[in-house]
N, C-alpha and C positions, 0 to 999 in steps of 0.2 A: 853896691859898693859896701865893703865891710868896715865896721867902725873899730875904735880902739878896744872896746870890750871884747869883741870877737878875737882880735889879735892877741890880747892878753890871755884869753882862754886857750888859744893855740900854744902860747909860750908856757903856760902852766901845765898843759897836757904834756908838752915836751919834757919839762922839768920832772914831772911825775914819772914818766916813762924811763927817765935816765937818772933817777934820784941816787942810785948807788954808784953811778959813774962820776968821773970828774967833770964838773960842769963849768963852762966858761961863759961869762956874760956876752962876749963877742959872738959865740956860737948861738946862744939863745936869741939874742937881738937880731941876728941875721935871719932867723926863722920867721920873724915878723917884719922884716925889711925896714928896720930903723937903726940908727947908730946906737952903740952901747950907752952913750951918755943920755940920749933921749929915752931909750928904753927904760933905764933905771929911774929917770924922773917920772915917766908915765906910770910905771909899775908902782912906785911909791905913792903917787897921787891916787891911783885907783884902788890899791890894796891896803894902804895905810902903814906898810912896812917895806923895808928894802928887800931886794931880791935875795941878798945874802942871808938876811934874817929868815925869810920864808924857807929857803933851802935848809938852813940849820934847824929850824923848828920841825920841818917835815922829817929830816933824818933822825932827830931825837925821838920823834913820835914812833918811827919805825923801830928804832932800837928798843924803846920801851915796850912795844908790842912783842918783839922777839923775846925780851926778858920775861915778860908776863906769860908767854906761851911755854917757856922752858922751866917755869917755876913749879 
């Protein structure tokens, strides 16, 4: 049986693969078979930040990398 860490890794992989797409918590949480409410609670407990903060920081990182490449 898989634990929460493995499920969160699956969720993070999904987010990374769709980072430039519009992401919905409902869609991400459905991938790991929990409600959006519990997914957000577990994600925050395991990662130390909210799902929204994670997505925002990753998108900013990508944007920074693109700017750096074009400079």
